[in-house]
RORO-309849 format. One record per residue (C-alpha): residue number from 0; residue in one letter; chain; z, x negated, y. Coordinates in nm, 2 decimals. Layout:
BEGIN
+-----+-----+-------+--------+--------+--------+
|   n | res | chain |     zz |     xx |     yy |
+-----+-----+-------+--------+--------+--------+
| NUM |   a |     A |      Z |      X |      Y |
...
+-----+-----+-------+--------+--------+--------+
This chain:
BEGIN
+-----+-----+-------+--------+--------+--------+
|   n | res | chain |     zz |     xx |     yy |
+-----+-----+-------+--------+--------+--------+
|   0 |   m |     A | -19.52 |   1.54 |  19.45 |
|   1 |   k |     A | -19.26 |   1.77 |  19.32 |
|   2 |   g |     A | -19.25 |   2.11 |  19.50 |
|   3 |   i |     A | -18.94 |   2.28 |  19.63 |
|   4 |   s |     A | -18.83 |   2.59 |  19.43 |
|   5 |   d |     A | -18.75 |   2.92 |  19.59 |
|   6 |   s |     A | -18.38 |   2.87 |  19.51 |
|   7 |   e |     A | -18.38 |   2.53 |  19.68 |
|   8 |   s |     A | -18.56 |   2.66 |  19.99 |
|   9 |   k |     A | -18.29 |   2.92 |  20.05 |
|  10 |   i |     A | -18.00 |   2.67 |  20.04 |
|  11 |   i |     A | -17.88 |   2.58 |  20.38 |
|  12 |   q |     A | -17.84 |   2.21 |  20.44 |
|  13 |   r |     A | -17.47 |   2.11 |  20.43 |
|  14 |   p |     A | -17.32 |   1.76 |  20.46 |
|  15 |   d |     A | -17.04 |   1.84 |  20.23 |
|  16 |   f |     A | -17.29 |   1.93 |  19.96 |
|  17 |   d |     A | -17.47 |   1.60 |  20.02 |
|  18 |   y |     A | -17.15 |   1.40 |  19.99 |
|  19 |   i |     A | -17.05 |   1.58 |  19.67 |
|  20 |   l |     A | -17.39 |   1.52 |  19.52 |
|  21 |   s |     A | -17.37 |   1.15 |  19.61 |
|  22 |   v |     A | -17.03 |   1.09 |  19.44 |
|  23 |   i |     A | -17.07 |   1.28 |  19.11 |
|  24 |   p |     A | -17.29 |   1.10 |  18.86 |
|  25 |   s |     A | -17.55 |   1.26 |  18.64 |
|  26 |   g |     A | -17.40 |   1.38 |  18.31 |
|  27 |   a |     A | -17.06 |   1.46 |  18.45 |
|  28 |   r |     A | -16.88 |   1.79 |  18.37 |
|  29 |   v |     A | -16.78 |   1.98 |  18.69 |
|  30 |   l |     A | -16.58 |   2.30 |  18.75 |
|  31 |   d |     A | -16.64 |   2.47 |  19.09 |
|  32 |   l |     A | -16.35 |   2.71 |  19.17 |
|  33 |   g |     A | -16.46 |   2.98 |  19.41 |
|  34 |   c |     A | -16.82 |   2.88 |  19.37 |
|  35 |   g |     A | -16.96 |   3.16 |  19.59 |
|  36 |   n |     A | -17.33 |   3.22 |  19.55 |
|  37 |   g |     A | -17.38 |   2.91 |  19.33 |
|  38 |   d |     A | -17.57 |   2.69 |  19.58 |
|  39 |   l |     A | -17.37 |   2.38 |  19.50 |
|  40 |   l |     A | -17.38 |   2.44 |  19.12 |
|  41 |   y |     A | -17.76 |   2.49 |  19.14 |
|  42 |   l |     A | -17.80 |   2.15 |  19.32 |
|  43 |   l |     A | -17.57 |   1.98 |  19.08 |
|  44 |   k |     A | -17.77 |   2.12 |  18.79 |
|  45 |   q |     A | -18.09 |   1.97 |  18.94 |
|  46 |   k |     A | -17.92 |   1.63 |  18.93 |
|  47 |   g |     A | -17.84 |   1.66 |  18.56 |
|  48 |   i |     A | -17.47 |   1.75 |  18.61 |
|  49 |   w |     A | -17.32 |   2.02 |  18.38 |
|  50 |   g |     A | -17.14 |   2.27 |  18.61 |
|  51 |   q |     A | -16.94 |   2.58 |  18.55 |
|  52 |   g |     A | -16.81 |   2.81 |  18.83 |
|  53 |   i |     A | -16.54 |   3.07 |  18.87 |
|  54 |   e |     A | -16.59 |   3.34 |  19.12 |
|  55 |   k |     A | -16.42 |   3.68 |  19.19 |
|  56 |   d |     A | -16.68 |   3.83 |  19.42 |
|  57 |   e |     A | -16.92 |   4.03 |  19.20 |
|  58 |   d |     A | -17.21 |   4.02 |  19.45 |
|  59 |   a |     A | -17.18 |   3.64 |  19.46 |
|  60 |   i |     A | -17.18 |   3.63 |  19.08 |
|  61 |   v |     A | -17.52 |   3.81 |  19.08 |
|  62 |   e |     A | -17.66 |   3.54 |  19.31 |
|  63 |   c |     A | -17.53 |   3.28 |  19.07 |
|  64 |   i |     A | -17.70 |   3.44 |  18.78 |
|  65 |   k |     A | -18.03 |   3.46 |  18.98 |
|  66 |   k |     A | -18.00 |   3.08 |  19.03 |
|  67 |   g |     A | -17.94 |   3.02 |  18.66 |
|  68 |   v |     A | -17.60 |   2.87 |  18.69 |
|  69 |   y |     A | -17.31 |   2.92 |  18.46 |
|  70 |   v |     A | -17.03 |   3.13 |  18.61 |
|  71 |   h |     A | -16.72 |   3.32 |  18.50 |
|  72 |   h |     A | -16.58 |   3.62 |  18.68 |
|  73 |   g |     A | -16.22 |   3.54 |  18.76 |
|  74 |   d |     A | -15.95 |   3.49 |  19.01 |
|  75 |   i |     A | -15.81 |   3.14 |  19.02 |
|  76 |   d |     A | -15.48 |   3.27 |  19.16 |
|  77 |   e |     A | -15.42 |   3.42 |  18.82 |
|  78 |   g |     A | -15.40 |   3.08 |  18.66 |
|  79 |   l |     A | -15.61 |   2.80 |  18.50 |
|  80 |   e |     A | -15.38 |   2.76 |  18.19 |
|  81 |   h |     A | -15.67 |   2.83 |  17.95 |
|  82 |   h |     A | -15.84 |   2.50 |  18.05 |
|  83 |   e |     A | -15.75 |   2.19 |  17.85 |
|  84 |   d |     A | -15.61 |   1.87 |  18.01 |
|  85 |   k |     A | -15.89 |   1.65 |  18.16 |
|  86 |   k |     A | -16.16 |   1.87 |  18.04 |
|  87 |   f |     A | -16.37 |   1.81 |  18.35 |
|  88 |   d |     A | -16.47 |   1.49 |  18.52 |
|  89 |   c |     A | -16.44 |   1.67 |  18.86 |
|  90 |   v |     A | -16.29 |   2.00 |  18.99 |
|  91 |   i |     A | -16.42 |   2.12 |  19.32 |
|  92 |   l |     A | -16.24 |   2.35 |  19.57 |
|  93 |   n |     A | -16.50 |   2.39 |  19.84 |
|  94 |   q |     A | -16.36 |   2.61 |  20.12 |
|  95 |   t |     A | -16.15 |   2.79 |  19.86 |
|  96 |   i |     A | -15.80 |   2.65 |  19.88 |
|  97 |   q |     A | -15.71 |   2.82 |  20.21 |
|  98 |   e |     A | -15.79 |   3.16 |  20.05 |
|  99 |   t |     A | -15.54 |   3.12 |  19.76 |
| 100 |   r |     A | -15.18 |   3.25 |  19.74 |
| 101 |   h |     A | -15.03 |   2.92 |  19.61 |
| 102 |   p |     A | -15.26 |   2.63 |  19.70 |
| 103 |   g |     A | -15.01 |   2.36 |  19.60 |
| 104 |   k |     A | -14.98 |   2.50 |  19.25 |
| 105 |   i |     A | -15.36 |   2.54 |  19.21 |
| 106 |   i |     A | -15.43 |   2.18 |  19.32 |
| 107 |   k |     A | -15.18 |   2.05 |  19.07 |
| 108 |   e |     A | -15.35 |   2.25 |  18.80 |
| 109 |   c |     A | -15.69 |   2.11 |  18.91 |
| 110 |   l |     A | -15.55 |   1.76 |  18.88 |
| 111 |   r |     A | -15.44 |   1.85 |  18.53 |
| 112 |   i |     A | -15.77 |   1.97 |  18.41 |
| 113 |   g |     A | -15.99 |   1.73 |  18.61 |
| 114 |   k |     A | -16.00 |   1.36 |  18.63 |
| 115 |   r |     A | -16.04 |   1.39 |  19.00 |
| 116 |   v |     A | -16.05 |   1.68 |  19.25 |
| 117 |   i |     A | -16.26 |   1.73 |  19.56 |
| 118 |   v |     A | -16.10 |   1.96 |  19.82 |
| 119 |   v |     A | -16.30 |   2.09 |  20.12 |
| 120 |   f |     A | -16.15 |   2.31 |  20.40 |
| 121 |   p |     A | -16.21 |   2.42 |  20.76 |
| 122 |   n |     A | -16.00 |   2.20 |  20.99 |
| 123 |   f |     A | -15.76 |   2.41 |  21.19 |
| 124 |   g |     A | -15.69 |   2.11 |  21.41 |
| 125 |   y |     A | -16.05 |   2.11 |  21.54 |
| 126 |   w |     A | -16.05 |   2.10 |  21.93 |
| 127 |   e |     A | -16.23 |   2.44 |  21.96 |
| 128 |   v |     A | -15.96 |   2.61 |  21.75 |
| 129 |   r |     A | -15.69 |   2.45 |  21.96 |
| 130 |   f |     A | -15.84 |   2.55 |  22.29 |
| 131 |   k |     A | -15.90 |   2.91 |  22.19 |
| 132 |   i |     A | -15.53 |   2.94 |  22.09 |
| 133 |   l |     A | -15.42 |   2.76 |  22.41 |
| 134 |   f |     A | -15.64 |   2.95 |  22.66 |
| 135 |   q |     A | -15.70 |   3.28 |  22.49 |
| 136 |   g |     A | -15.37 |   3.32 |  22.31 |
| 137 |   k |     A | -15.54 |   3.48 |  22.01 |
| 138 |   t |     A | -15.62 |   3.38 |  21.65 |
| 139 |   p |     A | -15.95 |   3.19 |  21.69 |
| 140 |   v |     A | -16.29 |   3.30 |  21.55 |
| 141 |   t |     A | -16.53 |   3.02 |  21.49 |
| 142 |   d |     A | -16.84 |   2.96 |  21.27 |
| 143 |   l |     A | -16.62 |   2.82 |  20.99 |
| 144 |   l |     A | -16.33 |   3.07 |  21.05 |
| 145 |   p |     A | -16.55 |   3.37 |  21.13 |
| 146 |   y |     A | -16.30 |   3.65 |  21.05 |
| 147 |   r |     A | -16.06 |   3.84 |  21.27 |
| 148 |   w |     A | -15.69 |   3.83 |  21.17 |
| 149 |   f |     A | -15.70 |   4.17 |  21.01 |
| 150 |   d |     A | -15.99 |   4.11 |  20.77 |
| 151 |   t |     A | -15.98 |   3.74 |  20.70 |
| 152 |   p |     A | -15.96 |   3.61 |  20.34 |
| 153 |   n |     A | -15.79 |   3.30 |  20.46 |
| 154 |   l |     A | -15.42 |   3.30 |  20.38 |
| 155 |   h |     A | -15.34 |   2.95 |  20.49 |
| 156 |   f |     A | -15.46 |   2.75 |  20.78 |
| 157 |   l |     A | -15.44 |   2.37 |  20.76 |
| 158 |   s |     A | -15.55 |   2.06 |  20.94 |
| 159 |   v |     A | -15.65 |   1.71 |  20.84 |
| 160 |   l |     A | -15.30 |   1.58 |  20.91 |
| 161 |   d |     A | -15.15 |   1.87 |  20.72 |
| 162 |   f |     A | -15.34 |   1.79 |  20.40 |
| 163 |   i |     A | -15.26 |   1.41 |  20.43 |
| 164 |   e |     A | -14.89 |   1.50 |  20.46 |
| 165 |   f |     A | -14.92 |   1.73 |  20.16 |
| 166 |   c |     A | -15.07 |   1.45 |  19.95 |
| 167 |   q |     A | -14.80 |   1.21 |  20.06 |
| 168 |   i |     A | -14.52 |   1.46 |  19.97 |
| 169 |   q |     A | -14.68 |   1.54 |  19.63 |
| 170 |   k |     A | -14.76 |   1.17 |  19.57 |
| 171 |   f |     A | -15.13 |   1.24 |  19.52 |
| 172 |   t |     A | -15.37 |   0.95 |  19.57 |
| 173 |   i |     A | -15.65 |   1.01 |  19.82 |
| 174 |   e |     A | -15.94 |   0.81 |  19.69 |
| 175 |   d |     A | -16.19 |   0.90 |  19.96 |
| 176 |   r |     A | -16.23 |   1.13 |  20.26 |
| 177 |   a |     A | -16.51 |   1.25 |  20.48 |
| 178 |   f |     A | -16.52 |   1.47 |  20.79 |
| 179 |   f |     A | -16.80 |   1.67 |  20.94 |
| 180 |   r |     A | -16.91 |   1.86 |  21.25 |
| 181 |   d |     A | -17.22 |   2.06 |  21.16 |
| 182 |   l |     A | -17.46 |   1.81 |  21.01 |
| 183 |   m |     A | -17.28 |   1.51 |  21.17 |
| 184 |   q |     A | -17.02 |   1.29 |  20.99 |
| 185 |   i |     A | -16.72 |   1.23 |  21.21 |
| 186 |   k |     A | -16.55 |   0.89 |  21.20 |
| 187 |   f |     A | -16.33 |   0.90 |  21.52 |
| 188 |   q |     A | -16.02 |   1.12 |  21.54 |
| 189 |   p |     A | -16.13 |   1.36 |  21.27 |
| 190 |   n |     A | -15.82 |   1.59 |  21.31 |
| 191 |   f |     A | -15.95 |   1.67 |  21.66 |
| 192 |   f |     A | -16.33 |   1.64 |  21.63 |
| 193 |   a |     A | -16.41 |   1.75 |  21.27 |
| 194 |   k |     A | -16.48 |   2.11 |  21.18 |
| 195 |   l |     A | -16.48 |   2.05 |  20.81 |
| 196 |   a |     A | -16.26 |   1.81 |  20.60 |
| 197 |   l |     A | -16.33 |   1.67 |  20.25 |
| 198 |   f |     A | -16.08 |   1.48 |  20.04 |
| 199 |   q |     A | -16.12 |   1.33 |  19.70 |
| 200 |   i |     A | -15.79 |   1.30 |  19.52 |
| 201 |   r |     A | -15.63 |   1.21 |  19.19 |
+-----+-----+-------+--------+--------+--------+
């Protein structure tokens, strides 16, 4: 039986990773924008998927290199013009889009360079976030939004309904969607009960 490598043993189980791995076929070309420490790229590589990451945090890039994944140092807010049209089968924005200055512009660029785009973000409509604002009257701090207002990298806060409305305005097609609370997939009222939202668009 195949053993588990040191890199795999350190990767925390995440339902969004499981979903992404299930929908991207072996041999696909993937661009992961804001790839962090390279966990997802590493898992994609194990499946025979060619992945490339872009990351601006130098410590995270070191972790990517240790995992043997291909990563560029860069800030996606500075543009993706150097990438050719439809160069990638899939572009991934996994908990990245809310940290960008111009998320709408970046998503349009992703749809230009990728045949489809997977967007994952913390759901600001989650019930715990709503209750903290209602009863505490302060910017909420949760496991997926762990920063205080003065040191958060998040520039935009959005809910499931916000993103659906955005896609309708931009005339983007939502091909699939999935919602999660911890390791559980949420089917009922995801704008209220899901911590994490995932959309596949084109």
